[in-house]
MARDO-289399 format. One record per residue: residue in three letters; y, x, z of N, C-alpha, C in turn. Coordinates in nm, 3 decimals. Each point is the difference from the previous one (the first is absolute). Layout:
REM MARDO-289399
NODE  rest      n_v      n_u      n_w     ca_v     ca_u     ca_w      c_v      c_u      c_w
NODE   ALA        Y        X        Z        Y        X        Z        Y        X        Z
...
This chain:
REM MARDO-289399
NODE  rest      n_v      n_u      n_w     ca_v     ca_u     ca_w      c_v      c_u      c_w
NODE   MET   -0.660   -1.732   -0.878    0.007    0.044    0.110    0.132   -0.005    0.067
NODE   GLU   -0.020   -0.020    0.152    0.132   -0.038    0.055   -0.006    0.150    0.069
NODE   ALA    0.191    0.033    0.067    0.021    0.085    0.107   -0.063   -0.020    0.053
NODE   LEU   -0.016    0.082    0.180   -0.077   -0.053    0.090    0.068    0.002    0.062
NODE   LYS    0.048   -0.042    0.126    0.112   -0.061    0.128   -0.036    0.096    0.099
NODE   LYS   -0.120    0.084    0.043   -0.044    0.111    0.095   -0.046    0.095   -0.061
NODE   PHE   -0.020    0.100    0.091   -0.062    0.114   -0.061   -0.144   -0.010    0.009
NODE   ASP   -0.034    0.031   -0.087   -0.184   -0.078    0.021   -0.074    0.129   -0.088
NODE   MET   -0.027    0.147    0.075    0.002    0.169   -0.116   -0.130   -0.041   -0.046
NODE   ASP   -0.118   -0.118    0.041   -0.094   -0.012   -0.085   -0.012   -0.051   -0.167
NODE   GLU    0.131   -0.135    0.028    0.031   -0.063   -0.162    0.109    0.101   -0.026
NODE   LEU    0.113    0.032    0.070    0.069    0.147   -0.063   -0.117    0.079   -0.079
NODE   LEU   -0.064    0.055    0.111   -0.108    0.131   -0.132   -0.091   -0.052   -0.075
NODE   LYS   -0.048   -0.172   -0.023   -0.041   -0.079   -0.106    0.070    0.055   -0.133
NODE   ARG    0.133   -0.058    0.029    0.098    0.028   -0.119    0.007    0.079   -0.073
NODE   GLN    0.032    0.117    0.092    0.029    0.172   -0.020   -0.162   -0.017   -0.088
NODE   ALA   -0.097   -0.038    0.032   -0.091    0.074   -0.091   -0.031   -0.053   -0.126
NODE   MET    0.084   -0.187   -0.004   -0.015   -0.014   -0.139    0.102    0.071   -0.117
NODE   LEU    0.076    0.053    0.116    0.130    0.050   -0.138   -0.054    0.119    0.005
NODE   ASP   -0.043    0.079    0.092   -0.062    0.128   -0.006   -0.179    0.012   -0.097
NODE   LYS   -0.011   -0.105   -0.046   -0.098   -0.038   -0.127    0.089   -0.012   -0.154
NODE   LYS    0.038   -0.042    0.037    0.145    0.000   -0.139    0.022    0.125   -0.018
NODE   PHE    0.049    0.045    0.106    0.067    0.128   -0.078   -0.104    0.089    0.029
NODE   ASP   -0.137    0.028   -0.012   -0.091    0.077    0.019    0.001   -0.053   -0.130
NODE   GLU   -0.020   -0.078   -0.086   -0.071   -0.071   -0.130    0.147    0.071   -0.115
NODE   LYS    0.133    0.028    0.038    0.046    0.041   -0.075   -0.047    0.157   -0.069
NODE   LYS    0.053    0.045   -0.086   -0.021    0.058   -0.038    0.148    0.148    0.027
NODE   THR   -0.032    0.078    0.082    0.075    0.115    0.067    0.013    0.126   -0.051
NODE   LEU    0.104    0.059    0.053    0.007    0.159   -0.042   -0.082    0.077    0.084
NODE   ARG    0.029   -0.091    0.125   -0.111    0.059    0.110   -0.016   -0.054    0.096
NODE   GLU   -0.143    0.033    0.032   -0.134   -0.115    0.106    0.088   -0.014    0.159
NODE   ARG    0.019   -0.148    0.062    0.094   -0.059    0.112   -0.109    0.111    0.078
NODE   THR    0.032    0.081    0.158   -0.076    0.048    0.071    0.044   -0.013    0.089
NODE   GLN   -0.046    0.029    0.183    0.084   -0.031    0.062    0.051    0.120    0.080
NODE   ILE    0.038    0.085   -0.107    0.155    0.066    0.082    0.074   -0.038   -0.093
NODE   ARG   -0.035   -0.012   -0.135    0.121   -0.063   -0.082    0.050   -0.165    0.039
NODE   THR    0.000   -0.035    0.077    0.001   -0.120    0.055    0.064    0.085    0.126
NODE   PHE   -0.018    0.045    0.077    0.046    0.039    0.114    0.137    0.089   -0.034
NODE   VAL    0.001    0.075   -0.151    0.103    0.041   -0.007    0.137   -0.088   -0.083
NODE   ALA   -0.062   -0.161   -0.061    0.051   -0.055   -0.022    0.105   -0.088    0.152
NODE   PHE   -0.092   -0.018    0.055    0.028   -0.104    0.122    0.148    0.135    0.047
NODE   ILE    0.001    0.092    0.023    0.084    0.136    0.039    0.172   -0.045   -0.083
NODE   ALA   -0.084    0.029   -0.150    0.165   -0.049   -0.090    0.027   -0.144    0.074
NODE   GLU   -0.084   -0.084   -0.021    0.072   -0.135    0.039    0.075    0.007    0.102
NODE   LEU   -0.059    0.041    0.118    0.102   -0.051    0.123    0.077    0.110    0.011
NODE   GLY   -0.022    0.151   -0.107    0.157   -0.004   -0.040    0.110   -0.066   -0.064
NODE   GLU   -0.067   -0.039   -0.109    0.126   -0.126   -0.012    0.059   -0.125    0.117
NODE   LEU   -0.110   -0.049    0.066    0.047   -0.054    0.082    0.100    0.075    0.136
NODE   THR   -0.034    0.110    0.017    0.122    0.142    0.117    0.065   -0.064   -0.054
NODE   GLN    0.029    0.016   -0.174    0.143    0.022   -0.047    0.086   -0.111   -0.024
NODE   GLU   -0.076   -0.127    0.019    0.007   -0.149    0.047    0.083   -0.009    0.121
NODE   LEU   -0.011   -0.035    0.061    0.040    0.056    0.168    0.086    0.107    0.016
NODE   LYS    0.069    0.138   -0.118   -0.001    0.073    0.061    0.193   -0.027    0.086
NODE   SER    0.050   -0.135    0.012    0.124   -0.027    0.050   -0.064   -0.042    0.127
NODE   GLU   -0.143    0.036    0.082   -0.012   -0.046    0.159    0.006    0.154    0.026
NODE   TRP   -0.058    0.071   -0.068   -0.061    0.106    0.056    0.045    0.157   -0.040
NODE   ASN    0.109    0.001   -0.139    0.086    0.095    0.017    0.092    0.015    0.093
NODE   TYR    0.064    0.122    0.030    0.056    0.009    0.137    0.121    0.093   -0.028
NODE   TRP   -0.063    0.079   -0.128    0.142    0.098   -0.011    0.091   -0.044   -0.076
NODE   LYS   -0.039   -0.157   -0.108    0.078   -0.002   -0.142    0.075   -0.182    0.058
NODE   ASN    0.080    0.000   -0.031    0.120   -0.113    0.022   -0.028   -0.120   -0.086
NODE   ASN   -0.037    0.017   -0.130    0.003   -0.049   -0.120   -0.147   -0.054   -0.029
NODE   THR   -0.047   -0.065    0.033   -0.155   -0.047   -0.059    0.027   -0.141   -0.033
NODE   GLU   -0.087   -0.019   -0.089   -0.028   -0.153    0.005   -0.032   -0.098    0.103
NODE   LYS    0.057   -0.098    0.001   -0.081   -0.098    0.067   -0.124   -0.063   -0.049
NODE   ILE   -0.078   -0.073    0.094   -0.128    0.012   -0.003   -0.048   -0.167   -0.092
NODE   ASN   -0.083    0.059   -0.122   -0.021   -0.170   -0.091   -0.142    0.019    0.020
NODE   LYS    0.014   -0.100    0.151   -0.120   -0.133    0.034   -0.124    0.030   -0.091
NODE   ARG    0.059   -0.049   -0.110   -0.171   -0.003   -0.107   -0.046    0.140   -0.062
NODE   LYS    0.137    0.117   -0.040   -0.062    0.080   -0.052   -0.092    0.066    0.110
NODE   VAL    0.002   -0.023    0.126   -0.055    0.102    0.101   -0.068   -0.099    0.052
NODE   LEU   -0.040   -0.100   -0.049   -0.175   -0.092    0.025   -0.004    0.056   -0.104
NODE   GLU   -0.040    0.027   -0.148   -0.090    0.014   -0.114    0.012    0.161    0.040
NODE   GLU    0.032    0.091   -0.009    0.019    0.091    0.077   -0.170    0.040    0.091
NODE   LEU    0.025   -0.077    0.111   -0.086   -0.048    0.090   -0.155    0.012   -0.039
NODE   SER   -0.014   -0.150   -0.065   -0.071   -0.044   -0.108   -0.067    0.097   -0.038
NODE   ASP    0.117    0.067   -0.085   -0.113    0.095   -0.009   -0.067    0.163    0.058
NODE   CYS    0.073   -0.002    0.097   -0.095    0.105    0.071   -0.128   -0.085    0.086
NODE   LEU    0.009   -0.186    0.021   -0.096   -0.048    0.067   -0.124    0.040   -0.142
NODE   HIS    0.045   -0.025   -0.144   -0.109   -0.020   -0.082   -0.014    0.167    0.003
NODE   PHE    0.013    0.090   -0.032   -0.095    0.089    0.002   -0.020    0.087    0.152
NODE   TYR   -0.018   -0.063    0.159   -0.091   -0.049    0.073   -0.064   -0.083   -0.018
NODE   LEU   -0.002   -0.100   -0.057   -0.157   -0.060   -0.013   -0.071    0.057   -0.127
NODE   ASN    0.032    0.026   -0.036   -0.040    0.103   -0.076   -0.080    0.070   -0.029
NODE   PHE    0.074    0.077    0.135   -0.024    0.138    0.057   -0.130   -0.054    0.143
NODE   ILE   -0.002   -0.115    0.038   -0.120   -0.055    0.095   -0.073   -0.020   -0.065
NODE   ASN    0.028   -0.050   -0.139   -0.154   -0.041   -0.087   -0.087    0.109   -0.039
NODE   GLN    0.070    0.113   -0.039   -0.062    0.133   -0.043   -0.095    0.044    0.111
NODE   SER    0.038   -0.046    0.119   -0.011    0.163    0.147   -0.148   -0.061   -0.001
NODE   ILE   -0.110    0.094    0.068   -0.104   -0.052    0.065   -0.033   -0.124    0.081
NODE   PHE    0.060    0.022    0.117    0.062   -0.149    0.082    0.152    0.010    0.022
NODE   ARG   -0.031   -0.139    0.105    0.116   -0.005    0.009    0.071   -0.015    0.124
NODE   ASN    0.069    0.033    0.072    0.079    0.077    0.139    0.034   -0.127    0.078
NODE   PRO   -0.041   -0.126   -0.035    0.115   -0.100    0.021    0.019   -0.042    0.162
NODE   GLY   -0.076    0.082    0.107    0.091    0.009    0.096   -0.011   -0.076    0.050
NODE   ASN    0.018   -0.086    0.157   -0.073   -0.132    0.066    0.145   -0.071    0.112
NODE   GLU    0.126    0.061   -0.030    0.128   -0.034    0.036    0.028   -0.061   -0.073
NODE   SER    0.123   -0.130   -0.009    0.011   -0.077   -0.041    0.103    0.057   -0.069
NODE   VAL    0.094   -0.032   -0.146    0.133    0.087   -0.064    0.155   -0.032    0.077
NODE   LYS   -0.031   -0.141    0.121    0.107   -0.017    0.073   -0.012    0.106    0.075
NODE   TYR   -0.143    0.018    0.107    0.082    0.166    0.067    0.051    0.078   -0.032
NODE   HIS   -0.055    0.052   -0.159    0.029    0.141   -0.050    0.168   -0.020    0.025
NODE   LYS    0.096   -0.157   -0.013    0.105    0.015   -0.058    0.128    0.040    0.117
NODE   ARG   -0.115   -0.040    0.141    0.084    0.004    0.057    0.038    0.180    0.067
NODE   TYR   -0.084    0.063   -0.120    0.004    0.155    0.116    0.059    0.054   -0.154
NODE   ILE    0.023   -0.091   -0.070    0.068    0.095   -0.188    0.118   -0.027    0.043
NODE   GLU    0.107    0.102    0.074    0.192   -0.039    0.063    0.042   -0.023   -0.125
NODE   ASN    0.063    0.015   -0.096    0.080    0.011   -0.097   -0.049    0.041   -0.127
NODE   LEU    0.089    0.006   -0.151   -0.029    0.049   -0.110   -0.073    0.099   -0.025
NODE   GLU    0.083    0.110    0.075   -0.060    0.113   -0.070   -0.142    0.045    0.112
NODE   VAL   -0.040   -0.093    0.102   -0.073    0.025    0.064   -0.156   -0.055   -0.139
NODE   ALA    0.059   -0.105   -0.027   -0.110   -0.091   -0.113    0.007    0.086   -0.114
NODE   LEU    0.085    0.076   -0.047    0.003    0.076   -0.120   -0.116    0.151   -0.010
NODE   ILE    0.008    0.026    0.136   -0.084    0.126    0.098   -0.162   -0.036   -0.033
NODE   PHE    0.017   -0.132    0.022   -0.133   -0.084    0.027    0.003    0.017   -0.105
NODE   LEU    0.044   -0.055   -0.148   -0.040   -0.029   -0.130   -0.059    0.083   -0.035
NODE   SER    0.071    0.171    0.005   -0.045    0.127   -0.017   -0.124    0.026    0.020
NODE   LYS   -0.054   -0.020    0.144   -0.125    0.068   -0.008   -0.107   -0.090    0.002
NODE   PHE   -0.059   -0.133   -0.146   -0.071   -0.107    0.015   -0.125    0.013    0.034
NODE   SER   -0.013    0.115   -0.115   -0.129    0.036   -0.018   -0.099    0.030    0.138
NODE   GLY    0.077    0.060    0.063   -0.055   -0.059    0.117    0.006   -0.032    0.165
NODE   GLU    0.087   -0.120   -0.034    0.008   -0.104    0.104   -0.102   -0.143    0.025
NODE   LYS   -0.016   -0.025    0.060   -0.083   -0.157   -0.016    0.097   -0.076   -0.072
NODE   GLU   -0.103   -0.100   -0.052    0.145   -0.113   -0.112    0.086   -0.109    0.062
NODE   ASN   -0.061   -0.022    0.115    0.128   -0.078    0.074    0.080    0.072    0.046
NODE   LYS    0.082    0.159   -0.025    0.028    0.036    0.079    0.152    0.024   -0.151
NODE   ILE   -0.103   -0.016   -0.102    0.074    0.051   -0.121    0.074   -0.105   -0.018
NODE   ILE   -0.064   -0.127   -0.013    0.010   -0.194   -0.038    0.155    0.005    0.117
NODE   ALA   -0.014    0.013    0.121    0.151    0.002    0.118    0.070    0.085   -0.078
NODE   ALA   -0.011    0.098   -0.040    0.166    0.107   -0.023    0.046   -0.085   -0.185
NODE   MET   -0.101   -0.070   -0.032    0.085   -0.008   -0.135    0.022   -0.163    0.043
NODE   LEU   -0.025   -0.086    0.109    0.074   -0.117    0.027    0.112    0.037    0.073
NODE   ILE   -0.003    0.106    0.057    0.158    0.087    0.075    0.134   -0.019   -0.100
NODE   ILE   -0.051    0.058   -0.127    0.052    0.063   -0.100    0.043   -0.147   -0.084
NODE   ALA   -0.067   -0.060    0.011    0.006   -0.215   -0.058    0.121   -0.006    0.069
NODE   GLU   -0.047   -0.041    0.140    0.061   -0.078    0.140    0.180    0.100   -0.011
NODE   TYR   -0.039    0.145    0.006    0.137    0.031   -0.023    0.106   -0.008   -0.068
NODE   VAL   -0.009   -0.049   -0.156    0.033   -0.004   -0.145    0.026   -0.205    0.083
NODE   GLY   -0.067   -0.038    0.104    0.074   -0.156   -0.001   -0.110   -0.088   -0.082
NODE   ALA   -0.099    0.030   -0.034   -0.137   -0.098   -0.072   -0.133   -0.012    0.139
NODE   THR   -0.046   -0.066   -0.069   -0.124   -0.098    0.101   -0.076    0.071   -0.102
NODE   GLU   -0.143    0.007    0.110   -0.155    0.024   -0.040    0.003   -0.062   -0.140
NODE   ASP    0.074   -0.132   -0.066   -0.082   -0.056   -0.086    0.113    0.000   -0.103
NODE   GLU    0.108    0.086    0.030    0.086   -0.024   -0.149   -0.069    0.133   -0.031
NODE   PHE   -0.027    0.074    0.120   -0.046    0.196   -0.077   -0.119   -0.057   -0.119
NODE   LEU   -0.109   -0.099    0.098   -0.171   -0.028   -0.104    0.063   -0.018   -0.111
NODE   GLN    0.089   -0.104   -0.014    0.083   -0.060   -0.046    0.029    0.069   -0.187
NODE   VAL    0.058    0.142    0.079    0.110    0.101   -0.114   -0.230    0.048   -0.050
NODE   HIS   -0.030    0.042    0.132   -0.082    0.096   -0.058   -0.152   -0.065   -0.099
NODE   HIS    0.007   -0.157    0.004   -0.073   -0.074   -0.066    0.069   -0.019   -0.148
NODE   GLU    0.135    0.007   -0.007    0.080    0.036   -0.135   -0.056    0.130   -0.072
NODE   LYS   -0.001    0.048    0.056   -0.056    0.181   -0.059   -0.160    0.014    0.010
NODE   TRP   -0.045   -0.112    0.055   -0.128    0.080   -0.055   -0.037   -0.095   -0.124
NODE   LEU    0.068   -0.115   -0.031   -0.017   -0.143   -0.124    0.097    0.172   -0.099
NODE   LYS    0.056    0.010    0.019    0.021    0.082   -0.108   -0.043    0.086   -0.077
NODE   ASN   -0.102    0.089    0.145   -0.016    0.119   -0.030   -0.167   -0.111   -0.078
NODE   MET   -0.085   -0.104    0.056   -0.078   -0.068   -0.085   -0.007   -0.003   -0.177
NODE   ASN    0.153   -0.081    0.025    0.049   -0.033   -0.081    0.055    0.111   -0.155
NODE   GLU    0.007    0.105    0.053    0.127    0.038   -0.100   -0.042    0.164    0.031
NODE   ARG    0.001    0.098    0.118   -0.013    0.093    0.001   -0.135    0.060   -0.001
NODE   THR   -0.135   -0.092   -0.026   -0.086    0.039   -0.027   -0.027   -0.049   -0.146
NODE   LYS    0.061   -0.012   -0.079    0.002    0.036   -0.152    0.003    0.139   -0.050
NODE   GLU   -0.064    0.026   -0.104    0.041    0.096   -0.110    0.122    0.177    0.030
NODE   GLU    0.079   -0.178   -0.070    0.137    0.100   -0.042    0.082    0.017    0.162
NODE   TYR   -0.035   -0.002    0.078    0.088   -0.012    0.130   -0.013    0.155    0.006
């Protein structure tokens, strides 16, 4: 299975369902629930925000420079838990406007991070638009972001679903 070149929510959700099934087969201490998935997303959003700290932190002058790869990995983790959350939802809320349409109205990095923080109430295309704004902000293309996400998906499928992880 190859990395996607463009966002295809149906395909991403299908791949996520494959990963979710493998994790469900793994013996764990706690069951996967939608609320735990929401908390996991928040934790990953915090890690993403830390990776971008040099761009929004106004009170410090000595923050680390952006590491594009780390930002894309944390953004991929957010996407993973977002897809996981959708797969656990009773219904999807895709909306009919394009991602491109929503990208025009998400003005900057900070607004994109705010959109991600309220992901359970927003339409999918707005959340994906916010993720793409962040990827573009660090100089990545949609293709690069999807490649990193695919690599993380493969790592999860082949390593993190094992009993000892």
